[in-house]
C-alpha positions, -999 to 999 in steps of 0.1 A, spaced: 82 79 83 99 97 112 128 121 106 162 115 124 154 146 146 120 130 155 136 97 163 163 114 183 136 132 203 118 99 210 150 84 221 158 113 243 122 111 258 126 74 264 158 78 282 145 107 303 116 84 315 141 58 323 163 81 343 132 92 362 124 56 370 159 49 383 156 82 404 124 70 419 135 35 426 166 50 442 145 74 465 120 48 475 142 18 479 174 35 492 197 23 464 233 29 470 250 59 452 275 36 434 247 15 418 227 46 408 259 61 392 266 28 374 230 25 360 230 61 349 265 57 332 252 25 315 220 43 303 241 71 289 265 47 271 234 29 256 217 62 246 249 74 228 252 40 210 217 43 197 223 80 186 255 69 168 234 43 149 213 72 138 243 91 126 236 119 149 268 119 170 304 110 166 323 80 181 321 72 217 345 89 240 364 58 251 389 60 223 378 29 206 384 6 237 357 -16 248 351 -19 285 356 -53 301 324 -69 308 319 -94 336 303 -126 327 273 -123 350 238 -140 346 211 -114 345 184 -109 371 153 -131 362 130 -100 358 156 -86 333 156 -118 314 119 -119 312 118 -83 299 143 -91 273 125 -121 261 93 -101 257 111 -74 239 128 -98 214 96 -117 207 76 -86 200 
């Protein structure tokens, strides 16, 4: 069984790879700065949520307020990935 520190390191490694992926896509496809900032902010929020579940960090820095989420349909590629992830 992995320790909390080992799991935290795995989570950090995973998000580092995701950040590098976003950076590579931004460089190759000329993604707009606003989109890149939003993606990275979202990845950071997800990372902090996972670490909170591990008991490694305190509450989120949004003072208990949930951000308003638009009701948008995900991109088909995102839907396919989520289906694969949930069925695994």
